[in-house]
ZAMARGU-4260 file (C-alpha; in steps of 0.2 Angstrom, whole numbers, plus 5000, padded with zeros to 4 digits):
<rodrens>
0) 4946/4885/4920 | 4962/4895/4920 | 4969/4896/4903 | 4984/4885/4899 | 5001/4891/4898
5) 5003/4895/4880 | 4987/4905/4879 | 4989/4915/4893 | 5002/4926/4883 | 4989/4927/4869
10) 4972/4932/4881 | 4961/4945/4875 | 4965/4956/4889 | 4980/4953/4888 | 4987/4967/4879
15) 4974/4980/4884 | 4980/4993/4897 | 4968/4996/4911 | 4969/4999/4928 | 4969/4979/4933
20) 4973/4965/4924 | 4962/4947/4922 | 4975/4937/4932 | 4966/4921/4927 | 4983/4915/4922
25) 4986/4912/4941 | 4970/4906/4948 | 4978/4891/4948 | 4991/4876/4946 | 4998/4877/4927
30) 5004/4858/4927 | 5018/4862/4912 | 5025/4873/4928 | 5020/4865/4943 | 5040/4866/4950
35) 5039/4885/4948 | 5022/4888/4954 | 5026/4878/4972 | 5042/4889/4971 | 5031/4905/4974
40) 5016/4896/4982 | 5030/4891/4996 | 5038/4908/4996 | 5019/4917/5000 | 5019/4906/5013
45) 5031/4909/5024 | 5025/4926/5031 | 5008/4918/5034 | 5007/4903/5041 | 4994/4895/5051
50) 4980/4910/5046 | 4967/4899/5037 | 4954/4904/5022 | 4939/4898/5012 | 4942/4902/4994
55) 4927/4907/4984 | 4931/4907/4967 | 4922/4919/4953 | 4906/4912/4945 | 4894/4921/4935
60) 4879/4914/4945 | 4874/4928/4960 | 4860/4927/4972 | 4845/4938/4968 | 4838/4955/4976
65) 4827/4952/4989 | 4825/4933/4988 | 4838/4926/4999 | 4838/4910/4990 | 4856/4905/4987
70) 4855/4903/4970 | 4876/4899/4964 | 4880/4885/4954 | 4892/4871/4961 | 4907/4883/4969
75) 4922/4875/4971 | 4931/4878/4989 | 4949/4879/4992 | 4960/4880/5008 | 4972/4894/5004
80) 4984/4900/5017 | 4983/4922/5017 | 4981/4935/5027 | 4966/4950/5026 | 4968/4962/5014
85) 4963/4974/5028 | 4964/4975/5047 | 4947/4987/5047 | 4940/4969/5052 | 4943/4973/5072
90) 4925/4975/5074 | 4923/4957/5064 | 4922/4951/5050 | 4908/4961/5036 | 4894/4954/5031
95) 4892/4946/5013 | 4881/4944/5001 | 4885/4941/4981 | 4867/4948/4971 | 4861/4950/4953
100) 4851/4961/4944 | 4842/4965/4930 | 4843/4981/4918 | 4833/4989/4904 | 4849/4996/4897
105) 4860/4979/4897 | 4857/4963/4888 | 4865/4956/4905 | 4861/4957/4923 | 4872/4966/4931
110) 4881/4957/4946 | 4890/4964/4961 | 4888/4961/4980 | 4882/4968/4996 | 4893/4970/5011
115) 4887/4973/5028 | 4890/4975/5047 | 4885/4957/5053 | 4885/4949/5070 | 4890/4931/5062
120) 4884/4916/5056 | 4891/4914/5039 | 4905/4906/5030 | 4921/4913/5030 | 4928/4916/5012
125) 4941/4924/5005 | 4936/4939/4991 | 4952/4942/4978 | 4961/4932/4981 | 4975/4923/4968
130) 4993/4918/4965 | 4996/4937/4962 | 4984/4946/4978 | 4981/4940/4994 | 4962/4944/4996
135) 4950/4950/5012 | 4941/4941/5023 | 4922/4940/5023 | 4909/4932/5030 | 4897/4925/5016
140) 4878/4925/5023 | 4883/4930/5039 | 4867/4936/5050 | 4866/4956/5047 | 4868/4967/5061
145) 4855/4979/5069 | 4856/4998/5063 | 4851/5008/5054 | 4865/5012/5044 | 4873/5023/5030
150) 4874/5014/5014 | 4888/5019/5001 | 4888/5014/4983 | 4904/5009/4978 | 4913/5010/4959
155) 4927/5003/4953 | 4941/5006/4940 | 4939/5005/4922 | 4946/4987/4919 | 4943/4983/4938
160) 4927/4972/4946 | 4922/4976/4963 | 4935/4960/4970 | 4950/4973/4968 | 4941/4987/4980
165) 4935/4972/4994 | 4948/4979/5005 | 4936/4994/5006 | 4919/4989/5003 | 4922/4974/5018
170) 4932/4987/5026 | 4918/5001/5027 | 4905/4988/5030 | 4915/4981/5046 | 4913/4999/5053
175) 4896/5000/5052 | 4890/5004/5033 | 4879/4996/5021 | 4890/4994/5005 | 4882/4989/4988
180) 4896/4985/4973 | 4894/4981/4958 | 4902/4975/4941 | 4901/4987/4928 | 4896/4980/4908
185) 4910/4986/4897 | 4921/4990/4908 | 4927/4977/4919 | 4941/4966/4922 | 4933/4951/4912
190) 4920/4963/4900 | 4930/4975/4893 | 4926/4988/4880 | 4935/5004/4880 | 4921/5012/4867
195) 4909/5007/4875 | 4915/5008/4894 | 4916/5026/4888 | 4897/5031/4891 | 4902/5034/4909
200) 4883/5037/4910 | 4877/5020/4912 | 4890/5017/4928 | 4878/5030/4936 | 4862/5018/4932
205) 4871/5001/4937 | 4872/5010/4955 | 4855/5018/4954 | 4846/5002/4949 | 4858/4993/4966
210) 4852/5006/4975 | 4834/5005/4972 | 4834/4985/4974 | 4843/4987/4989 | 4829/5000/4996
215) 4815/4987/4992 | 4825/4972/4999 | 4814/4965/5013 | 4830/4959/5021 | 4837/4977/5025
220) 4818/4986/5026 | 4823/4997/5043 | 4841/4993/5043 | 4846/5008/5032 | 4849/5026/5035
225) 4845/5036/5019 | 4848/5053/5028 | 4868/5047/5022 | 4871/5040/5005 | 4886/5041/4999
230) 4895/5039/4982 | 4912/5032/4981 | 4923/5025/4969 | 4941/5025/4964 | 4947/5032/4947
235) 4934/5030/4933 | 4925/5023/4947 | 4929/5042/4957 | 4921/5050/4941 | 4905/5040/4944
240) 4903/5045/4961 | 4903/5062/4955 | 4895/5061/4942 | 4881/5053/4953 | 4883/5067/4964
245) 4881/5080/4952 | 4897/5085/4945 | 4892/5088/4925 | 4904/5081/4910 | 4913/5093/4897
250) 4917/5081/4884 | 4925/5095/4874 | 4936/5100/4888 | 4942/5081/4890 | 4945/5080/4870
255) 4955/5097/4872 | 4965/5090/4886 | 4969/5075/4878 | 4973/5084/4863 | 4986/5092/4874
260) 4995/5081/4883 | 4995/5065/4872 | 5001/5051/4879 | 5009/5057/4896 | 4989/5055/4900
265) 4988/5034/4902 | 4971/5037/4898 | 4972/5046/4882 | 4989/5035/4876 | 4975/5020/4879
270) 4960/5030/4869 | 4974/5033/4856 | 4977/5015/4853 | 4961/5010/4853 | 4957/5023/4839
275) 4945/5031/4849 | 4943/5047/4844 | 4934/5061/4855 | 4928/5074/4847 | 4918/5060/4838
280) 4907/5052/4855 | 4890/5059/4860 | 4894/5076/4868 | 4875/5078/4874 | 4876/5062/4883
285) 4892/5064/4890 | 4890/5082/4895 | 4873/5081/4903 | 4869/5077/4922 | 4864/5061/4931
290) 4863/5066/4949 | 4854/5057/4957 | 4846/5066/4974 | 4848/5053/4988 | 4867/5056/4987
295) 4871/5064/5000 | 4889/5063/5002 | 4902/5058/4988 | 4922/5052/4994 | 4933/5046/4978
300) 4951/5040/4977 | 4961/5048/4963 | 4945/5052/4952 | 4949/5051/4933 | 4938/5064/4918
305) 4939/5079/4926 | 4951/5087/4914 | 4944/5104/4906 | 4928/5106/4920 | 4925/5123/4925
310) 4913/5131/4940 | 4898/5128/4931 | 4901/5110/4931 | 4901/5107/4948 | 4887/5119/4952
315) 4875/5106/4957 | 4887/5093/4966 | 4884/5090/4985 | 4893/5098/4997 | 4900/5086/5006
320) 4913/5079/4996 | 4932/5069/5000 | 4945/5070/4987 | 4959/5056/4990 | 4974/5058/4981
325) 4985/5044/4979 | 5006/5052/4979 | 5013/5065/4979 | 5026/5074/4962 | 5033/5058/4950
330) 5021/5046/4958 | 5005/5054/4955 | 4996/5048/4937 | 4992/5062/4928 | 4976/5055/4923
335) 4969/5057/4941 | 4981/5072/4947 | 4966/5084/4954 | 4980/5097/4960 | 4985/5111/4954
340) 5000/5101/4943 | 4985/5091/4934 | 4966/5097/4930 | 4966/5108/4946 | 4948/5100/4949
345) 4952/5103/4968 | 4951/5122/4966 | 4934/5122/4960 | 4929/5113/4977 | 4932/5125/4989
350) 4922/5117/5002 | 4929/5099/4999 | 4942/5090/5012 | 4955/5085/5003 | 4970/5073/5005
355) 4984/5067/4998 | 4992/5050/5007 | 5010/5046/5002 | 5022/5038/5000 | 5007/5028/4987
360) 5005/5028/4969 | 4989/5025/4959 | 4989/5006/4960 | 4991/5007/4979 | 4972/5005/4978
365) 4970/4988/4971 | 4972/4974/4984 | 4989/4970/4993 | 5002/4960/4983 | 5008/4944/4988
370) 5028/4944/4988 | 5029/4936/4972 | 5017/4946/4964 | 5029/4957/4956 | 5039/4942/4948
375) 5022/4935/4943 | 5016/4949/4932 | 5035/4953/4924 | 5037/4937/4920 | 5016/4939/4912
380) 5023/4958/4902 | 5008/4965/4913 | 5007/4982/4919 | 5019/4983/4936 | 5003/4985/4949
385) 5012/4978/4962 | 5026/4990/4962 | 5026/5009/4972 | 5040/5022/4978 | 5051/5015/4991
390) 5041/5014/5009 | 5024/5011/5000 | 5013/5001/5016 | 4996/4998/5005 | 4988/4990/5020
395) 4992/5006/5030 | 4986/5015/5015 | 4971/5006/5014 | 4967/5008/5031 | 4971/5028/5028
400) 4957/5027/5016 | 4945/5018/5027 | 4947/5029/5043 | 4944/5045/5029 | 4930/5039/5022
405) 4920/5032/5039 | 4926/5050/5049 | 4916/5056/5032 | 4901/5044/5036 | 4900/5048/5055
410) 4905/5031/5059
</rodrens>
């Protein structure tokens, strides 16, 4: 159920800084403000009249790996007018399969989705659609294409979720990859615990388990090219991908960075506001290697947590690495800047392909915003994630990122 208007400003995620807010207040009509809602809905429809998608609202129940049995409870479908969040679907919509699987290190199962090349036959739905963002069109339950296909494991940012990066996962699947993404416990939009989320290695475990399940899934038997397995991610998820590919952390180095820059770094500011002392955390766990030998390449978008690293921390990283930065100059987020003006992490990887996309900013990696998105966020007092530098075309940025990663994969 959506929150009542008087509850929206008191929502438990409302005052927490994160890469994405819970837009639950805007998922449905707010009765006390129906005239205002009607105004922004009608304005949203103007540029996209004639294109109709089905919207699937988020649900805690998902299909299980390996069964193919539909286990979702009654899921409400509503017809919405929207545009697709990416135009990378020229060869057809990606297939989409919600999944859930138990893990030994969490009390609750991990949920996520498989995105795959599809020959059609499913139900067209829009993923991530709400009052602020346009969604991504996919074929839920579509027929799996003929492989083998490379595999990509995608990790979202801190406070994000798989819907936010649906443009990327669906876009890469439409280009010819089987993609798995998960909602990482303790660091998603609806399950956010800043301190627990700092146990970054559990994110690698999430993706490792997802890959195990995918390999054992009879529906994908013979369809996977396990000589091309990529770890990919955005922001904090970029660190997850780097860690899975072989980068080791340095807690002391990152703590020293936060001691030096303070609130100039958005992540260091979040930690300070949350009363979290990096010096008190478990350095042995933070600094350990979480490399998965199945990973053959890594692609990261504005990755986090790379401050304080030295050459020994990247010695085990796979050779095939793509670093994508969003924005330049004042538009670059300090917490994720791997250039010489930031952590200089890129200098540790002379063989990596490095691309900076501008005009852009960190939040350009989120779904495209609707015309009223920025106004809604401003009224709600949320971060201005729909704003960006002059000339920013968020869909064009998405297309460029998809193309770069697809090229790395040889798609």
